[in-house]
C-alpha positions as CSV (number, residue, x, y, z in Angstrom):
1,X,0.0,0.0,0.0
2,X,1.2,3.6,-0.5
3,X,2.7,5.4,2.5
4,X,-0.1,8.0,2.2
5,X,-2.6,5.4,3.4
6,X,-0.8,4.7,6.7
7,X,-2.2,6.4,9.8
8,X,-0.2,8.7,12.2
9,X,1.8,6.8,14.8
10,X,1.8,3.6,12.8
11,X,5.0,1.8,11.9
12,X,5.6,0.4,8.4
13,X,8.4,-1.3,6.4
14,X,9.4,0.3,3.1
15,X,9.0,-2.4,0.4
16,X,9.7,-0.4,-2.8
17,X,9.7,2.9,-4.5
18,X,7.5,3.4,-7.6
19,X,9.6,5.9,-9.4
20,X,12.6,6.6,-11.6
21,X,16.3,6.4,-10.7
22,X,16.3,10.1,-9.7
23,X,13.5,9.7,-7.2
24,X,15.0,6.5,-5.8
25,X,18.4,8.1,-5.4
26,X,16.9,11.2,-3.7
27,X,15.0,9.0,-1.2
28,X,18.0,6.7,-0.6
29,X,20.1,9.8,0.3
30,X,17.5,10.5,3.0
31,X,17.7,7.0,4.4
32,X,14.6,5.7,2.7
33,X,15.8,2.3,1.4
34,X,13.9,-1.0,1.0
35,X,13.7,-2.7,4.4
36,X,13.8,0.5,6.4
37,X,11.4,0.8,9.2
38,X,9.3,4.0,9.1
39,X,7.0,5.7,11.6
40,X,4.4,8.1,10.3
41,X,4.6,11.2,12.4
42,X,2.1,13.4,10.5
43,X,-0.5,12.5,8.0
44,X,-3.3,15.0,8.2
45,X,-4.7,14.2,4.7
46,X,-3.3,17.5,3.3
47,X,-0.1,19.4,3.4
48,X,3.3,17.9,4.2
49,X,3.8,14.3,5.2
50,X,6.3,13.6,8.0
51,X,8.0,10.3,8.7
52,X,10.6,9.2,11.2
53,X,13.4,6.9,10.0
54,X,16.6,6.0,11.7
55,X,16.2,8.7,14.3
56,X,15.5,11.5,11.8
57,X,12.3,13.2,10.8
58,X,11.8,13.7,7.0
59,X,9.2,15.9,5.4
60,X,7.9,14.6,2.1
61,X,5.4,16.0,-0.4
62,X,2.2,14.0,-0.8
63,X,3.1,13.0,-4.4
64,X,6.5,11.6,-3.3
65,X,4.9,9.8,-0.3
66,X,2.3,8.2,-2.6
67,X,5.1,6.5,-4.6
68,X,6.6,4.9,-1.5
69,X,5.1,1.4,-1.1
70,X,5.1,-0.1,2.4
71,X,3.6,-3.0,4.3
C-alpha cells in the first residue's frame, strides 16, 4: 500500500519505490531504502507528510509519499 494510506503513529516497512532512478536516489540519500522501518509522524490528509526513519524526521510531499510502497 502507498505510504499515504498509513495512519499517524503507525510503523511500516518500506518495500519499494514506484519511481525513476532520480527519485529512488533522492530518497536513498534521506535513508529511505527498501527494508527501512518508518513511523508516520504526521498524515493529516493534506499538506506535508512527516516520517521518522533511523532517528531523523523527514518531510515529504504527498506526491512523493504516494510513490513509496510499504507493508
